[in-house]
Steps between C-alpha positions, in 0.01 A plus 500: 500500500729446201856404586820508296749250640870519414829365632870482434541815296866526607503871415337462158149618409373420152288787364224244425443462874361852525243427228398167654464650847313819404161335576595342836411645840822392672841363406666237718872419466626171648861609546831545323402846384866572442483879535296764677435648153289192412298540819453872440387453139244236594375692803442809283282290271270341761479428873794270563579218741836323503734277696876504470689215339841346552673732248342817639729736685460691824289781352233257379521292819430812706206598281338155455456205737611139454141386552180683419183357653173676432131445429324607184148424379454228763832324433809482717811545286861429589771624267871427546786458256643158584219258569536172317200307372239271651564259656875585517493852637820668612559407870418847637170502309417141593528594871258794463250418227253315724519778760443780247239297304493704179269420211756643257874447540717698256873460452758569233868403498493191276421699182257218416136586439277272708146504633449199728221407740640364826340155529598472867331832580164522321415857405864609464644588162868573438588754230841580353476749213834392353759763416443829317867595483785410269728329753467131579450172322134540407421511129176699499442814708156490665257686725153408625179698501205389712189623667416441864139543613276351767762257627591363157767535233348554158622563147863411565710560190866441428656772288812409305725802457741333260809286518776587740792666328856398562672706766 
């Protein structure tokens, strides 16, 4: 299963995203979509999973959950917008992570691209795809592409979309 992972679009979708995601099986958005239009455009492209972020309004909060927990290809995945990083997870996440026991924990919010194994929890990897939108302090807009098969992440690639413009 090929996955396109994106976060923090803040209502902006670069046309390059459509080209990069045309070969994925699903698109996952880790929050701060910004508008329902962004969600609709991505969901027309491929099967779409998303969580709402702190800037997302009522319409997106009704449509998408705060937390999305699911299993795919033998892996338990937890996606939420505000999560923190190992070992300093956000307090809400810290209280639940050992109960949920995901192998993949995905969050956005910081606009900082990071892929970090959790040394305290062997077998858990944290992924933040950075920010694909124009708003924020990040310099480079990024997304991640990866393949998940037989309980493993394979062929993870960071795609740089270009520098963030001034807004």
